[in-house]
N, C-alpha and C positions, 0 to 999 in steps of 0.2 A: 426618615423616609423608608417605607416598607420595601424590601427587596422583592422583585417578582419571582413567582414560581416558574420554573423552566420545564417544559416538556420537550424531549428529544425523540424523534422517530428514527430508529436505527441504532442497534447496539453492537456496531462494529468498532474498529479501532478509533474512528473519528468520533462517533457518538460517546463511547466510553471515556476516551481521553478528555474530551470537552466536559462531560458530566463530572468527572473526577475534579477537574480544575474549578468548576463552578461550585461544587460542594465545598471545596477548600476555601472558596471565597464567601461561604456562608449562605449560599442559596439552596433552596429546596429543588431537587431535580428528580424527574421521573422519565425513564427511557422505555419506550415501547419497541418491540421487535416482532416481526411476523414469524420468526422461528426461534432457535436458541441463540443466546447472546454469543457474538463472535464467530458464528458458524457459516458465514457467507464469504464474501471476498477476502475478509481479513484472515480467515482460517485457510483459504485456498492459496494464499500468497506464498512467496519464497522467503520474504523477510530481508531482502537486500536493501542496504542503505548506500546506494551507488549512483549518486547524481553525476559523477564525473564520467564513468564508463558508459552511462546511458544517455549522455548528452548528444543531441543530434542537431545538424544544421537546420536552421529555421526556428529553433527553440532557445536562441541566445538570451531572450528576455526572461525565460523561465529559470535558467541555470542559477542565477544568484539566489533566487528564492529557495531552490532545492539545496544549495550549499548552506544557506542559513538554517534550514531545517536539520541538515546533517550535523551541524555544529551543536545543536541542542540535544542530540541523542545521548551522548555519554552521561551528562548530568541527569537527563530524564530517565535513563535506564538505571542509574544508581539509585535515584529516589524511588522509582517504582519497585525495584527489587527489594530495597530495604523496607518499604511500606507493606509489601505483599508477602515477603518471604519466599518468593518464587524465583528460581534461576531463569533468567531471560535468554540464556544462550548467546549473549552478546559477544561477538568475535571481531577482532581488529587486525587480522593477518593481511588484509588487503585483497585485491581481486586481480585475476589474470584474464586477459582476453587473448586467446591464442589463434594462430592461423594454421589451418590444416594442410595448406598447399601454397604454392608460390603466388597464385593469383590472389588468394586471401591475404597473404603477407603484404603484397603491394597495396591492396585496399586498406589494410589495417595500419600500415605506416602512414598513409595519407590521412587517415582518420586521427591518428596520433598527433600529427602536425596541427590538425584543426583543433584538437583538445588543448594542445599547448598554447595555441593562439588565444584560446578562451581562458588562459592562465590556470588550467587544471594541472595538478601535479601528476604527470604521466611520464613513464619511462619506457623506451623501446628496449626489449630484450631479444638477443639472438637465440637460436634454438638451444644452444648449450646452456645459456643463462636461464631459459625457461625451465629446463630439466633440472637445474639446481634447486629450483623452487618445488617442482613436482616431477620426480624421477619416473613415475609410472605412466606419464602421458605417452601418446603414440609416438613412435620414432619419426612419423611423417610431419610432426609439428615443425614449422619453419621459423617460429619466433612468436612474439606477443607483446602486448602492452601490459605494464604493471601499474596499478592504481593503488598506492598504499593507504590512501585516506578513505577509500570505499570499504565499508564494513558490512556486517550482517547481524541479524537478531532472529531468534526463533519466534516467529510471529504467533504461533499457537500458545506458547508459554506467555507471551506478552498479553494475549487476550485473557488468559486465566488470571494473570496478575491484575489487569485492569478491572475485571469484574469484581475481584476480591477487594481492591482498594476503594472502588466506587461505592460498594455496599458498606464497607467499614466507615467511609466518610459520611454516611447517612443517605446515600442515593437509593432509589428504588428501580429495579428492573422488572418489567412485565413481559416475560417471554411468551412466545406462541400466541401473541395478541396483536393481530394485524390491524392497522388503521385503514379503514375502508374508504373514508371520505373526510373532508374538512368542511365544517359547518361555518359558513361565512355570513357576516352581517356588515354590509357596506364595505369599508376598507379594513376590517379586522376579521380574524377567525376566532369564534367564540368557543368552539368545542372540536374535538376530534371524534368521529363516529367509529366505534368499534363494532364488532359483529353483533353484540348483544346489549350494548349500552353506549353512553356517550361520556366523554371525559372532558370537563371544562379546562380551558387553558388560559394562561396569562401571556407567556411568551413561548413560541414554538420554533424549534430548530429542525429542519429537514436534513438529516444526515443518513439517508437510506440508500446511498450509493446508486447503483444502476436502477433502482426502483423509484428514485426521487421524482422523475417526470410523471410517473403514473399517479403519484399522490397529488401533484399540483394540477393535473388534469388539463383541460383545454384552455383554462384561463391564462396559463403561462406556458409559452412554448420553450420550456427548459431544454437546452441542447445537451442532454445527458443520455447516453445509450449504453446498453450492455455490450461488452467486448469479451467474448469467451476465451478462456485459456485452459488448455488441458495440461496436466502434469502427472508424474508418477514418482514413486519413491522406491529405491532398492536398498538392501541392507549390506553394508560393507562388513568385512571380517572384523570381529571385535578387537583382535590383536593387531591388525594391520589396516588402517584406514587408507584407502587408495588416494585420497586427496586431503590436503590441508587448507587449500584456498578455494574460494569461489572461482569457478572457471567459466568464462564465456567463450562460445564459439560464434560463428557467423549467424547461426539460426537456432541456438540452443544455449542453455546454461546449466551448470551442475553446482549444487550447493551442499557441501558436507555439513553434517551436524555432529555435535560432540558424542551423541549416542550411537553413531555409526550409520544413521540414515543418510542416504544421498538423494537429494531431490533433483529431478530432471524436468526442465520446463523450457518454455511454455509456448503453446500455440497462440496465435492471434487470429481470432475468427469472428466475423460479423454474422452471428447466428441467432440474433435476438436473445430470448431468455432460455434457449436450449442449453442444457448442461450435460448432455450425453457424452460419455467417454467413448471415443471411436477407435477402431482398429487402425485407421489411417493416421489419426493424430498421434497415437502411441508409436506406430511404426516410424513416423517422421522423427519424433524425438529420440527414439532409441538408435536409429541409424546415425543421426547427427552426433549423439553422445558417444556411440561406439567408435566413430572415427577419431574422436579426441582421446578417449579413455577405453581402450579395448578390453580392459579387465572387467568392465561391467557385464560382459556376456555371461559370466558364471554366477552373477549375484541374484539372489531371490528377490522377486518383486513383492513389496510389502503392501502397496496401496496405489490406486489410480484415482484421479478426481478431476473435476473441472470447476472453475469459478468464473464469475462475471465481474470484470473490471468496470467501473463507472467512467466511461470515456466522455470527454467534452470535445467541442469543436477544435480547440487548440491544445488539447491534452493537459490543460492547466485547471486548478481547482476553481470552484465558484463559491465565493464567500459573501455573506452579508444579506442585504435587504431583498424583499420581494415587493410586489404591488400591495401587499397587506402589511399594515403597520407592525404587527406583532408576529410575523412569520419571517424566518431567516434561513439562509442556505449555508450548508457546509458539505459540499458534494463535488462530484466531477473530478476526483483526484486521479483517475485512470490508473496507471501502473505505479503511482507514487503515494498511495494511501498510507502505507506503513511509514515511509520516510517522512511524510508531511504531518503526521499525527501530532507530534509535540508543538509544531508551529501553528497548525490549525487551532489547537486547543488554546494556545496563547492569544492568537489574533481574535478568535471568536469570544473568548472570555472577556477580554478588554472591550470588545464591541458591545456585548450584551450588558456589561456593567456601565458603560459610558454613553452608549448610543452612537459612538463614532468609530469608524474603522481606520486603522493606522494608515499613514501615507504609503508605507511600503506594501500594504495589502490592498490599497484602493484600486489598483489595476485589475484585481481578480474578482470584482463584483459582476453581477449579471449585466451591468450597463455596457460592458464591452461588446456584448452581442446585440445591443440595440433594443432590449425589451426591459 
């Protein structure tokens, strides 16, 4: 039986991870992207692999999926690094969520009890214990939660590595080639319309993040929207990094990289497809970060940016079928795109090869939204 050719729209971490796995399975894969590969939400992210610390009341059904994804990352990172020769910046020191005042400490202790009820490995640290981990935090810090199993990866290095291994495996990336329409015939899509030509398809995967709904148009009311996040990076001294762990505050996070960059993020804004970096957004982030780590005041700003997370109605991914037989979804990952990439690639590869979605993934199809 001839294996189908796969066309993927979206060369972010989801599209490239899936494309790599499909090429490894012997399929022919072409990925289209409206810009450069990996330069949208995947490039703008912070690279945290932190399902425990990010768990929220009301998302209890999502947590096991995120924990499953995190468990795949060590092997995925080793395989990807070995195949690409790229250092992924994978770090496993754990994550600290700190309280800057007594009110925050009270709320954080309550949240810690909730996380422990969800069987997360979380420890409460008093102020002295927090400073044993991070001596340069503000003297005002009252305590914090330590999540040893939540890690981080340099998402930009991951994107470089994925593009490399996908092409080495035989895949094709067509950058700066937006798909402007899907050409349909009854219950299949026969071609994708490019700006100056058409590309015939066999099987099509929509992995274009916040832009997925635009592609499907009015025929499918896909509940995926852009959620803007502004961030900035400062440069820590080469000889003395101010932080060794990812630090969360009540409305900010700080992510140290091995090269001395310190990422500060991120706003959560319903601004459509607007990616302007604003003075108000940066002021908010810097004020919150300074209250946790006063030493950032003297650090040079390296970069500012904004990205668009693909938010769904329930903050969970949307995998699998559409009303067209040969069009499939891998979108709606919201703030968990980096974390869920290995699992999405595994789920969707099995689905495209067998036509069946696994039992554990079946809840995350479009059918939960009634369309």
